[in-house]
Wavefront OBJ file of the C-alpha trace (Angstrom):
o trace
v -68.447 156.169 117.613
v -68.070 156.252 113.839
v -65.906 159.369 114.017
v -63.769 157.823 116.761
v -63.148 154.711 114.674
v -62.332 156.859 111.652
v -59.800 158.910 113.634
v -58.275 155.690 114.982
v -57.905 154.292 111.455
v -56.352 157.542 110.219
v -53.833 157.554 113.086
v -52.904 153.917 112.476
v -52.483 154.588 108.760
v -50.284 157.639 109.426
v -48.130 155.564 111.800
v -47.676 152.920 109.098
v -46.753 155.594 106.551
v -44.256 157.200 108.951
v -42.666 153.835 109.720
v -42.418 152.964 105.999
v -40.959 156.400 105.193
v -38.392 156.055 108.006
v -37.345 152.574 106.831
v -37.068 153.795 103.243
v -35.008 156.833 104.294
v -32.637 154.648 106.327
v -32.321 152.187 103.432
v -31.571 155.010 100.975
v -28.978 156.477 103.366
v -27.263 153.090 103.744
v -27.299 152.570 99.968
v -25.874 156.066 99.478
v -23.046 155.431 101.959
v -22.281 152.073 100.314
v -22.126 153.884 96.961
v -19.638 156.399 98.433
v -17.522 153.634 99.985
v -17.103 151.698 96.732
v -14.760 154.161 94.918
v -12.671 154.735 98.067
v -11.589 151.106 98.442
l 1 2 3 4 5 6 7 8 9 10 11 12 13 14 15 16 17 18 19 20 21 22 23 24 25 26 27 28 29 30 31 32 33 34 35 36 37 38 39 40 41
């Protein structure tokens, strides 16, 4: 039971990390595209 709970916690933590990394990557991409758009206009 202890090992099962530990694995569950690790999986939940990895999901949180993946979600945070994805959000950060999207935010950086949007910021990068905004930075490119500024000199064009």
